[in-house]
C-alpha positions as CSV (number, residue, x, y, z in Angstrom):
1,M,32.1,-39.4,94.3
2,T,29.7,-36.7,95.2
3,N,29.0,-35.4,98.7
4,P,25.9,-36.6,100.4
5,S,22.9,-34.4,100.4
6,F,21.3,-32.8,103.5
7,T,18.6,-35.5,103.1
8,E,21.2,-38.2,103.2
9,L,22.8,-36.7,106.2
10,G,19.5,-37.0,108.1
11,V,18.4,-33.4,108.2
12,A,14.7,-33.1,108.7
13,E,12.3,-31.8,106.1
14,P,11.4,-28.5,107.8
15,L,15.1,-27.6,108.1
16,R,15.7,-28.6,104.5
17,R,13.0,-26.3,103.3
18,S,14.7,-23.4,105.1
19,L,18.0,-24.3,103.6
20,E,16.6,-24.5,100.1
21,A,15.0,-21.1,100.5
22,E,18.4,-19.7,101.4
23,G,20.0,-21.3,98.4
24,Y,22.0,-23.9,100.3
25,A,22.1,-26.8,97.8
26,Q,25.0,-28.9,99.1
27,P,26.5,-29.4,102.6
28,T,30.1,-28.2,103.2
29,P,32.8,-30.6,104.4
30,I,32.4,-29.8,108.0
31,Q,28.6,-30.3,107.7
32,V,29.1,-33.7,106.1
33,Q,31.3,-34.7,109.0
34,A,29.6,-33.1,111.9
35,I,25.8,-33.4,111.3
36,P,25.5,-37.2,111.5
37,I,27.7,-37.3,114.7
38,L,25.7,-34.6,116.4
39,L,22.3,-36.0,115.3
40,A,23.4,-39.3,116.9
41,G,24.0,-37.5,120.2
42,Q,27.8,-37.9,120.4
43,D,30.0,-35.2,121.8
44,L,32.1,-33.4,119.2
45,L,35.5,-31.5,119.2
46,G,35.7,-29.5,115.9
47,L,38.8,-27.7,114.6
48,A,37.4,-25.3,112.1
49,Q,37.6,-21.7,111.0
50,T,34.6,-19.4,110.6
51,G,33.6,-19.4,106.9
52,T,33.5,-23.2,106.6
53,G,29.8,-23.6,107.3
54,K,30.5,-24.3,111.0
55,T,27.4,-22.5,112.3
56,A,25.0,-24.6,110.3
57,A,27.0,-27.7,111.2
58,F,26.0,-27.4,114.8
59,S,22.8,-25.4,114.5
60,L,20.9,-27.9,112.3
61,P,21.4,-30.9,114.6
62,L,20.7,-28.7,117.6
63,L,17.4,-27.4,116.2
64,Q,16.4,-30.9,115.0
65,R,17.2,-32.6,118.4
66,L,15.3,-30.0,120.4
67,S,12.3,-30.0,118.0
68,T,11.7,-33.7,118.6
69,G,11.6,-33.4,122.3
70,H,8.4,-32.8,124.2
71,E,9.8,-31.1,127.3
72,Q,7.6,-28.2,128.4
73,R,9.4,-24.9,128.8
74,R,9.7,-23.8,132.4
75,S,10.2,-20.3,133.8
76,R,13.7,-19.0,133.2
77,S,14.8,-22.4,131.9
78,V,17.1,-23.1,128.9
79,R,17.3,-26.3,126.9
80,G,20.1,-25.5,124.4
81,L,22.9,-23.1,125.3
82,I,25.4,-21.6,122.7
83,L,28.3,-19.6,124.1
84,A,30.1,-17.2,121.8
85,P,33.0,-14.8,122.6
86,T,31.6,-11.6,121.0
87,R,28.3,-9.8,120.7
88,E,28.6,-9.8,116.9
89,L,29.1,-13.5,116.6
90,A,26.3,-14.3,119.1
91,I,23.8,-12.2,117.2
92,Q,25.0,-13.8,113.9
93,I,24.5,-17.3,115.3
94,H,21.0,-16.3,116.6
95,D,20.0,-14.9,113.2
96,S,21.1,-18.2,111.6
97,L,19.0,-20.2,114.1
98,R,16.0,-18.1,113.3
99,T,16.6,-18.6,109.6
100,Y,17.1,-22.4,109.7
101,G,14.4,-22.9,112.3
102,R,11.7,-20.8,110.8
103,H,9.4,-23.8,110.3
104,L,9.9,-25.2,113.8
105,H,8.1,-24.1,116.9
106,L,11.2,-23.3,119.0
107,R,11.8,-20.2,121.1
108,T,15.2,-18.7,120.7
109,T,16.8,-15.5,122.1
110,V,20.2,-13.9,122.5
111,V,21.8,-12.2,125.5
112,V,24.9,-10.1,125.1
113,G,26.7,-7.3,126.9
114,G,26.8,-3.7,125.8
115,V,23.0,-3.3,125.9
116,G,20.3,-3.0,128.6
117,Q,19.4,-6.1,130.6
118,Q,15.7,-5.6,130.9
119,P,14.6,-6.7,127.4
120,Q,16.8,-9.8,127.8
121,I,15.4,-10.6,131.2
122,K,11.9,-10.4,129.7
123,A,12.9,-12.6,126.8
124,V,14.1,-15.4,129.0
125,S,11.5,-15.1,131.7
126,G,9.1,-17.7,130.2
127,G,11.9,-20.1,129.3
128,V,13.6,-20.6,126.0
129,D,14.5,-23.6,123.8
130,I,17.8,-22.1,122.7
131,L,19.8,-19.3,124.3
132,V,22.8,-17.8,122.5
133,A,25.0,-15.8,124.9
134,T,28.3,-14.1,125.6
135,P,29.8,-15.5,128.8
136,G,29.9,-12.3,130.9
137,R,26.3,-11.3,130.4
138,L,25.0,-14.8,130.8
139,L,26.8,-15.2,134.1
140,D,25.4,-11.8,135.3
141,L,21.8,-13.0,134.6
142,V,22.5,-16.4,136.2
143,N,23.9,-14.8,139.4
144,Q,20.8,-12.5,139.6
145,G,18.5,-15.5,139.3
146,Y,17.0,-14.5,135.9
147,V,18.3,-17.6,134.0
148,R,18.4,-21.3,135.1
149,L,21.0,-23.6,133.6
150,D,19.9,-26.9,135.4
151,T,17.7,-27.9,132.4
152,V,20.3,-27.5,129.7
153,T,20.6,-30.7,127.6
154,E,22.7,-29.3,124.7
155,L,25.8,-27.2,125.0
156,V,27.8,-25.5,122.2
157,L,31.0,-23.6,122.9
158,D,32.0,-21.7,119.7
159,E,35.4,-20.2,119.0
160,A,37.0,-21.5,122.2
161,D,40.4,-20.2,121.4
162,R,39.0,-16.7,121.3
163,M,37.3,-17.2,124.6
164,F,40.8,-17.7,126.1
165,D,42.2,-14.8,124.2
166,M,39.5,-12.5,125.6
167,G,39.8,-13.7,129.2
168,F,36.5,-15.5,129.4
169,I,37.8,-18.9,130.6
170,R,36.8,-18.3,134.3
171,D,33.3,-17.4,133.3
172,I,33.1,-20.4,131.1
173,R,34.2,-22.8,133.9
174,K,31.6,-21.2,136.2
175,I,28.8,-21.6,133.6
176,V,29.8,-25.3,132.8
177,A,29.8,-26.0,136.6
178,A,26.1,-25.0,136.7
179,L,25.1,-27.3,133.9
180,P,23.8,-30.9,134.4
181,K,26.6,-33.4,134.0
182,K,24.5,-35.5,131.7
183,R,24.2,-33.4,128.5
184,H,25.2,-33.3,124.8
185,S,28.2,-31.0,124.3
186,M,30.3,-29.7,121.4
187,L,33.3,-27.4,121.2
188,F,34.6,-25.6,118.2
189,S,37.9,-23.8,117.8
190,A,40.0,-22.4,115.0
191,T,43.2,-23.5,116.8
192,M,43.8,-26.1,119.4
193,P,46.4,-24.8,122.0
194,G,46.9,-26.7,125.2
195,D,44.4,-24.6,127.1
196,V,41.6,-25.4,124.7
197,E,42.6,-29.1,124.7
198,H,42.3,-29.2,128.5
199,L,39.0,-27.4,128.4
200,A,37.7,-29.9,125.8
201,Q,38.8,-32.8,128.0
202,A,36.9,-31.2,131.0
203,I,33.6,-30.6,129.2
204,L,33.3,-33.3,126.6
205,H,32.7,-37.0,127.1
206,Q,34.4,-39.4,124.6
207,P,34.0,-36.8,121.7
208,A,34.4,-37.5,118.0
209,R,37.1,-35.2,116.6
210,I,36.9,-33.5,113.2
211,D,39.5,-31.2,111.6
212,V,38.5,-29.1,108.6
213,S,41.2,-27.2,106.7
214,P,40.8,-23.4,106.9
215,P,39.9,-21.4,103.8
216,K,42.7,-20.8,101.4
217,R,44.8,-17.8,101.9
218,T,44.3,-14.9,99.5
219,A,45.6,-15.5,96.0
220,E,49.1,-14.3,95.3
221,N,48.0,-12.6,92.1
222,I,45.6,-10.3,93.9
223,E,47.1,-6.9,94.7
224,Q,45.7,-5.8,98.0
225,R,45.4,-2.1,99.0
226,V,43.9,-0.1,101.9
227,Y,42.7,3.5,102.2
228,F,42.2,4.9,105.6
229,V,39.0,7.0,105.1
230,P,36.2,8.2,107.4
231,A,32.9,6.6,106.6
232,A,31.4,9.9,105.5
233,E,34.0,10.3,102.8
234,K,33.9,6.8,101.4
235,R,31.4,7.5,98.6
236,A,33.5,10.4,97.3
237,L,36.7,8.3,97.4
238,L,34.9,5.5,95.5
239,S,33.7,7.9,92.8
240,S,37.2,9.3,92.4
241,L,38.7,5.8,92.0
242,L,36.1,4.8,89.4
243,K,37.1,7.6,87.1
244,D,40.2,5.6,86.3
245,T,39.7,3.7,83.1
246,T,41.3,0.5,84.5
247,F,38.3,0.1,86.8
248,E,36.3,-1.8,84.1
249,R,34.2,-4.3,86.1
250,V,34.0,-3.5,89.8
251,L,32.4,-5.5,92.6
252,V,31.7,-3.4,95.7
253,F,30.9,-5.1,99.0
254,T,28.9,-3.6,101.9
255,R,27.8,-5.1,105.2
256,T,24.2,-3.9,105.0
257,K,21.4,-3.6,102.5
258,H,20.8,0.1,103.4
259,V,24.4,1.0,102.6
260,A,24.4,-1.0,99.4
261,N,21.4,1.0,98.2
262,R,22.9,4.4,99.1
263,V,26.2,3.6,97.4
264,A,24.5,2.5,94.2
265,E,22.2,5.5,94.2
266,H,25.2,7.9,94.7
267,L,27.2,6.3,91.9
268,G,24.2,6.5,89.6
269,K,23.8,10.2,90.3
270,S,27.6,10.6,89.7
271,G,27.3,9.2,86.2
272,F,28.4,5.6,86.8
273,A,26.3,2.6,85.7
274,A,25.7,0.8,89.0
275,D,23.2,-1.7,90.5
276,A,22.7,-3.1,93.9
277,I,21.8,-6.6,95.0
278,H,20.8,-7.7,98.4
279,G,18.2,-9.8,100.3
280,N,15.4,-7.3,99.9
281,K,15.6,-7.4,96.1
282,S,13.4,-9.9,94.3
283,Q,15.1,-12.8,92.5
284,S,14.2,-11.3,89.1
285,A,15.7,-7.9,90.1
286,R,18.9,-9.5,91.3
287,Q,19.1,-11.6,88.1
288,R,18.7,-8.5,85.9
289,A,21.4,-6.6,87.9
290,L,23.8,-9.6,87.5
291,E,23.2,-9.8,83.8
292,R,23.9,-6.1,83.3
293,F,27.1,-6.5,85.2
294,R,28.1,-9.6,83.2
295,S,27.4,-8.0,79.9
296,G,29.3,-4.8,80.8
297,D,26.2,-2.6,80.7
298,A,26.8,-1.9,84.4
299,Q,30.4,-1.0,85.5
300,V,29.7,-1.5,89.2
301,L,27.7,-4.1,91.2
302,V,27.2,-3.3,94.8
303,A,26.4,-6.3,96.9
304,T,26.0,-7.7,100.4
305,D,27.8,-10.9,101.3
306,I,24.7,-13.1,101.3
307,A,23.3,-11.7,98.0
308,A,26.7,-12.2,96.4
309,R,26.9,-15.9,97.3
310,G,26.0,-17.1,93.8
311,I,28.0,-14.4,91.8
312,D,30.2,-16.0,89.2
313,V,31.4,-13.4,86.8
314,D,34.6,-13.5,84.8
315,N,37.0,-10.6,84.4
316,V,36.2,-8.7,87.6
317,T,39.0,-6.2,87.6
318,H,38.5,-4.8,91.1
319,V,36.9,-5.8,94.3
320,V,36.2,-2.9,96.7
321,N,35.5,-3.6,100.4
322,Y,33.5,-0.4,100.9
323,E,32.8,-1.7,104.4
324,L,35.1,-4.3,105.9
325,P,33.4,-7.6,106.9
326,N,33.2,-8.4,110.6
327,E,34.5,-11.9,109.9
328,P,38.0,-12.0,108.2
329,E,37.1,-15.2,106.2
330,S,34.4,-13.1,104.4
331,Y,37.2,-10.9,103.1
332,V,39.0,-13.8,101.6
333,H,35.8,-15.0,99.9
334,R,35.0,-11.4,98.7
335,I,38.3,-10.7,97.0
336,G,38.4,-14.2,95.5
337,R,36.0,-13.0,92.9
338,T,38.8,-11.2,91.1
339,A,42.0,-12.7,89.7
340,R,40.3,-15.9,88.5
341,A,41.7,-18.4,86.1
342,G,45.2,-17.2,86.5
343,S,44.4,-13.5,85.7
344,A,45.5,-10.6,88.0
345,G,43.1,-8.5,90.1
346,I,43.1,-5.7,92.6
347,A,41.3,-5.7,96.0
348,I,40.8,-2.4,97.7
349,A,39.7,-1.9,101.3
350,F,38.2,1.3,102.8
351,C,39.0,1.4,106.5
352,D,37.2,3.8,108.8
353,P,38.7,4.2,112.3
354,A,35.9,2.1,113.7
355,E,36.8,-0.8,111.4
356,D,40.4,-1.0,112.6
357,G,39.8,-4.2,114.5
358,Y,38.3,-5.8,111.4
359,L,41.5,-4.9,109.4
360,R,43.7,-6.4,112.1
361,D,41.8,-9.7,111.9
362,I,42.0,-9.8,108.1
363,E,45.8,-9.3,108.1
364,R,46.2,-11.8,110.9
365,L,44.3,-14.4,108.8
366,T,45.9,-13.7,105.5
367,R,49.3,-13.2,107.1
368,L,49.8,-10.3,104.7
369,P,49.7,-6.6,105.5
370,L,47.7,-4.6,102.9
371,T,49.6,-1.8,101.1
372,V,48.6,1.6,102.4
373,M,47.6,3.9,99.7
374,Q,48.1,7.7,99.6
375,G,48.1,10.1,96.7
376,E,45.5,11.7,94.5
377,A,42.5,9.6,95.2
378,G,43.2,9.1,98.9
379,A,45.3,12.2,99.7
380,D,42.8,13.7,102.1
381,H,42.0,10.3,103.7
382,A,45.4,8.6,104.3
383,K,46.1,8.0,107.9
384,P,49.7,8.4,109.1
385,E,51.3,5.0,109.3
386,R,53.2,5.7,112.5
387,D,49.9,6.5,114.4
388,Y,48.3,3.4,113.0
389,A,51.2,1.1,113.7
390,R,51.2,1.9,117.4
391,K,47.7,0.5,117.7
392,T,48.1,-2.6,115.5
393,P,50.6,-5.1,116.8
394,F,49.7,-7.8,114.3
395,R,51.1,-5.9,111.3
396,G,54.2,-6.2,109.3
397,K,55.8,-3.3,107.5
398,R,53.7,-1.1,105.3
399,G,54.3,0.8,102.2
400,R,54.1,4.6,102.4
401,G,52.4,6.4,99.6
402,R,54.3,6.9,96.4
403,S,57.5,5.4,97.7
404,G,56.2,2.1,99.0
405,A,52.7,1.6,97.7
406,R,51.6,0.6,94.3
407,R,49.4,3.2,92.7
408,A,45.6,2.8,92.6
409,A,45.0,5.6,90.0
């Protein structure tokens, strides 16, 4: 039995158009479960990891419900409120809302800490349909009178367990206390400890509950390695590694289009056959690059996560995380493109000091510390394990260079 389509789930045509443009053909399991519940206006408690399609699961119903209302925006007012624990996640959610809602006439904005308040104050001054916010900055703006919460009809609390971990629960309770009691609410969390359960009971009214299994842990036949290397030296390290003849078909991931282009250009100048694919490339250019990679004419394909969504290439020998993803589930999806059909594969991560938190999150999700590499290719870049271990309480024991790590070259 096939999963229902977005049309069968009740998703409106303008939203389906946006989904089709982004290449989303079929809803994920969490979307199949959540979208009808939320479109019907029932509260929802969702147990789901990032990487399951959770953002679209709440964004599509939120956009659809608010687009059918005829309420006029009032000064400093908010109709839909999404709370996220980190600035990065809030911005990511806002970007998704803009993508999915491009054919709707809704005003959305994001307010987060770490940047100036004035542009955010200006953005909310005329009222917004959907506001994505981190709790601390939102509470600051509310207390200063720049944002009103008495008009909120839709509330989303994302990654509730991380809210607790980061100490935001008092802010959350203050924000919820300022909302109308009659509203449509949903809460998502990767785990459901007692504190989150109690919060859900306090803010949700007779919610439906869904539980979506997390993404599979990384495959056992993928050998995972990490080099500690400053960002400025990553290109040289990649070129050094690629000289080894075992690096036959290599998929390199970056976070941004700009870096993908620079890496591919550097590799080309260094004598390697390499192409880049990302959202700014035309469909025909991406297809040509993919065919060159499949056929073996290109040894290396450099890709962003979004552009790599449809990549299905056999016999990828190595996956290189040139830049670590800011969501650990993306790491699992990235390296899953090697070691297919029972074959073995190697996943390599380059970790700049600024990416240390991303590596911690990856190892916490996979429950497997990556093997620290030292030696010829990474000799100048390897970070002393003892210094690293002091800062990373989530780690198990690590190999040390030649004695404990498997060789990359």
